[in-house]
C-alpha positions in Angstrom: 92.0 142.0 131.0 90.9 141.2 134.5 92.5 138.6 136.7 89.9 136.0 135.9 90.3 136.5 132.1 93.5 134.8 131.1 93.0 134.2 127.4 93.1 136.8 124.6 91.0 136.3 121.5 91.7 138.9 118.8 89.0 139.3 116.1 89.8 140.9 112.8 87.4 142.9 110.7 87.2 140.1 108.2 86.5 137.5 110.9 83.8 139.7 112.4 82.1 140.2 109.1 82.2 136.5 108.2 80.9 135.5 111.7 78.2 138.2 111.6 77.1 136.9 108.2 77.0 133.4 109.6 74.7 134.8 112.3 72.4 136.2 109.6 72.3 132.7 108.0 71.1 131.2 111.3 68.5 133.9 111.7 67.2 133.7 108.1 64.7 130.9 108.8 63.4 132.6 111.9 62.3 135.8 110.2 61.1 137.9 108.7 61.8 140.5 111.4 60.1 144.0 111.7 63.4 145.6 112.6 66.7 145.3 114.4 67.7 146.7 117.7 71.5 147.2 117.8 73.0 147.2 121.3 75.5 150.0 121.4 78.3 150.1 121.0 79.5 146.6 120.2 76.4 145.5 118.5 76.4 148.3 115.9 78.7 146.6 113.4 77.2 143.1 113.6 73.7 144.6 113.5 74.5 146.5 110.3 75.8 143.3 108.7 72.8 141.2 109.8 70.4 143.9 108.7 72.0 144.1 105.3 72.0 140.3 104.8 68.4 140.0 105.8 67.3 143.2 104.1 66.0 144.8 107.2 65.7 148.6 106.8 64.4 149.6 110.3 67.2 149.8 112.8 66.8 151.0 116.4 69.4 151.3 119.1 69.5 150.4 122.8 72.3 152.2 124.5 73.5 150.4 127.7 76.8 150.6 129.7 78.1 147.7 131.7 81.8 147.6 130.9 84.2 150.1 132.3 87.5 149.8 130.6 88.2 146.1 130.4 86.1 145.0 133.3 82.4 144.1 133.5 80.5 146.2 136.0 78.0 144.9 138.4 75.4 147.4 137.2 73.9 147.9 133.7 73.0 151.5 133.1 70.3 152.2 130.5 71.5 155.3 128.6 68.8 155.1 125.9 66.1 152.5 125.7 64.8 151.5 122.3 62.2 154.0 121.2 59.5 151.6 120.0 56.8 151.2 122.6 56.4 147.5 121.9 57.2 144.2 123.7 59.8 143.5 121.0 57.6 141.0 119.2 59.0 140.6 115.6 62.2 142.5 116.5 65.7 141.2 116.5 68.2 142.4 119.1 71.8 142.1 118.0 74.9 142.4 120.2 78.5 141.5 119.6 78.9 139.4 122.7 77.0 138.0 125.7 79.4 137.7 128.6 77.7 137.5 132.0 74.3 138.0 130.6 73.5 141.1 132.7 73.0 143.4 129.7 70.8 140.8 128.1 68.6 140.4 131.2 68.0 144.2 131.2 67.1 144.1 127.5 64.8 141.1 128.1 62.9 143.1 130.7 62.5 146.0 128.1 61.8 143.7 125.1 60.5 140.4 126.5 59.2 139.1 123.1 62.2 140.0 121.0 64.7 137.5 119.5 68.1 138.0 121.0 71.2 137.1 119.0 74.9 137.6 119.5 78.0 136.8 117.4 79.9 135.5 120.5 78.7 133.9 123.7 80.3 132.9 126.9 78.9 130.1 129.0 77.6 132.3 131.8 75.5 134.5 129.5 74.6 131.9 126.9 71.1 131.2 128.4 70.1 134.8 127.9 70.4 134.7 124.0 68.3 132.8 121.5 70.9 132.5 118.8 74.7 132.9 118.7 77.5 131.7 116.4 80.7 131.2 118.4 81.2 130.2 122.0 84.3 131.2 123.9 85.3 130.3 127.4 84.3 132.6 130.3 88.0 133.4 131.0 88.5 134.8 127.5 88.7 138.5 126.6 87.6 139.2 123.1 89.5 142.0 121.4 87.2 143.4 118.7 88.7 145.2 115.7 87.7 148.6 117.0 89.7 147.9 120.2 93.0 147.1 118.5 95.9 148.7 116.6 98.4 146.7 114.6 101.4 145.9 116.9 103.8 143.1 117.6 102.6 140.5 120.1 104.2 137.6 122.0 103.6 134.0 121.0 101.0 132.2 123.1 103.7 130.0 124.7 105.5 133.1 126.0 102.4 134.4 127.7 101.8 131.1 129.5 105.2 131.0 131.2 
């Protein structure tokens, strides 16, 4: 967690599934969609859940890197762009989180007509997405289930002292 990120927000597998399904409910009336672009790596699980709920069978990936460890980098590296040669019209881009919005801005240049959706959104990145479910403060670090192992933790009051 960086110096500016003081709050920890652990997300369980059950919570991620429930919130991703809530995202699918929000997207239902906006479709149908031709396919889903899952933003790797964090968007893979939410994209699978949304695709299942909306019965979307065509799934593409966009592979980008902006985090290095637990800090957001200044540069977004495109490791693999989505392979469809379209503007993104009719497509749904799914990621787990929009933080600063830098990854979303790169994807918007690649797929300007796609619908962008995330499970979680921070205020700085929120304008980049069209649909999200849960907003968290900018100074919160979200620990996704794939980032955690079961272990003892301190009560919140102990962390603040």
